[in-house]
N, CA, C and O of each residue as an XYZ file, in Angstrom:
132
protein
N       6.740     -3.568      3.453
C       7.322     -2.267      2.552
C       7.443     -2.624      1.119
O       7.577     -1.785      0.228
N       7.376     -4.294      0.877
C       7.764     -4.985     -0.396
C       6.925     -4.550     -0.883
O       7.331     -3.833     -1.798
N       5.149     -4.559     -0.763
C       4.398     -4.201     -1.725
C       4.720     -2.697     -1.818
O       4.882     -2.636     -3.037
N       4.895     -1.634     -1.444
C       4.710     -0.669     -1.354
C       5.932     -0.502     -1.840
O       6.126      0.658     -1.476
N       7.501     -1.018     -2.750
C       7.829     -1.148     -3.034
C       7.800     -1.022     -4.615
O       8.236     -0.239     -5.460
N       6.658     -2.839     -4.561
C       6.332     -2.732     -5.672
C       5.259     -1.811     -6.448
O       4.718     -1.940     -7.546
N       5.196     -1.126     -5.744
C       3.450     -0.181     -7.104
C       4.690      0.991     -6.976
O       4.831      1.481     -8.096
N       5.436      1.479     -6.208
C       6.512      2.228     -6.568
C       7.483      2.122     -7.919
O       7.980      2.925     -8.709
N       7.474      0.953     -7.771
C       8.597      0.201     -9.276
C       7.471      0.376    -10.695
O       7.651      0.707    -11.867
N       6.384      0.006     -9.971
C       5.165      0.465    -11.994
C       4.858      2.357    -11.812
O       4.606      3.208    -12.664
N       4.942      2.401    -11.066
C       4.751      3.571    -10.890
C       3.376      3.865    -11.299
O       3.215      5.037    -11.640
N       2.438      3.182    -11.350
C       1.041      3.912    -11.162
C       0.525      3.839     -9.903
O      -0.696      3.754     -9.773
N       1.082      3.855     -9.166
C       0.383      4.390     -7.558
C       1.914      4.876     -7.019
O       2.295      4.831     -5.849
N       2.627      5.316     -8.093
C       3.794      7.112     -7.996
C       3.344      8.270     -7.031
O       4.131      9.066     -6.521
N       1.683      8.268     -6.802
C       1.054      9.361     -6.422
C       0.419      8.687     -4.909
O       0.799      9.167     -3.841
N      -0.349      7.800     -4.941
C      -0.574      7.254     -3.512
C       0.819      7.363     -2.402
O       0.664      7.714     -1.232
N       2.270      6.976     -3.024
C       2.864      6.637     -2.533
C       3.555      7.987     -1.926
O       4.245      8.238     -0.938
N       3.039      8.700     -2.980
C       3.741     10.360     -2.281
C       2.492     10.652     -1.481
O       2.876     11.530     -0.709
N       1.643     10.497     -1.309
C       0.839     10.984     -0.636
C       0.466     10.130      0.680
O      -0.422     10.570      1.411
N       1.112      8.933      1.001
C       1.409      8.557      1.828
C       2.141      9.133      2.599
O       1.874      9.640      3.689
N       4.038      9.011      1.503
C       4.886      9.925      2.389
C       4.997     10.926      2.687
O       6.117     11.369      2.941
N       3.516     11.936      2.806
C       3.277     13.301      2.639
C       2.822     13.465      4.363
O       2.977     14.340      5.214
N       2.093     11.906      4.314
C       1.302     11.716      5.218
C       1.601     11.268      6.210
O       0.894     11.646      7.144
N       2.460     10.518      6.480
C       3.522      9.848      7.005
C       4.853     11.385      7.735
O       5.304     11.613      8.858
N       4.970     11.852      6.806
C       5.643     12.987      6.860
C       5.191     14.207      8.054
O       5.874     14.607      8.996
N       3.828     14.621      7.657
C       2.776     15.240      8.463
C       2.902     14.651      9.709
O       3.525     15.322     10.532
N       2.560     13.787      9.998
C       2.070     12.610     11.387
C       3.104     12.805     12.381
O       4.319     12.669     12.234
N       2.484     13.128     13.370
C       2.987     14.085     14.563
C       4.531     12.877     14.744
O       5.702     13.215     14.913
N       3.904     11.316     14.618
C       4.936     10.034     14.576
C       6.692     10.366     14.299
O       7.579     10.016     15.077
N       6.868     10.982     13.237
C       6.985     11.596     12.361
C       8.451     11.365     13.116
O       9.411     10.599     13.030
N       7.958     12.685     14.032
C       8.856     13.163     15.254
C       9.591     12.395     16.005
O      10.814     12.434     16.141
N       8.755     11.619     16.546
C       9.063     10.838     17.336
C      10.053      9.501     16.810
O      10.917      8.949     17.491
N       9.776      9.267     15.832
C      10.683      7.767     15.146
C      12.021      8.593     15.057
O      13.048      8.061     14.635
């Protein structure tokens, strides 16, 4: 998680983070978790 937060702070990987977050929410595992 530390690496992800580092990218989020830089802001350059903001788009990638949002994309990943969308995939996580769309993933069926999200409901199980």
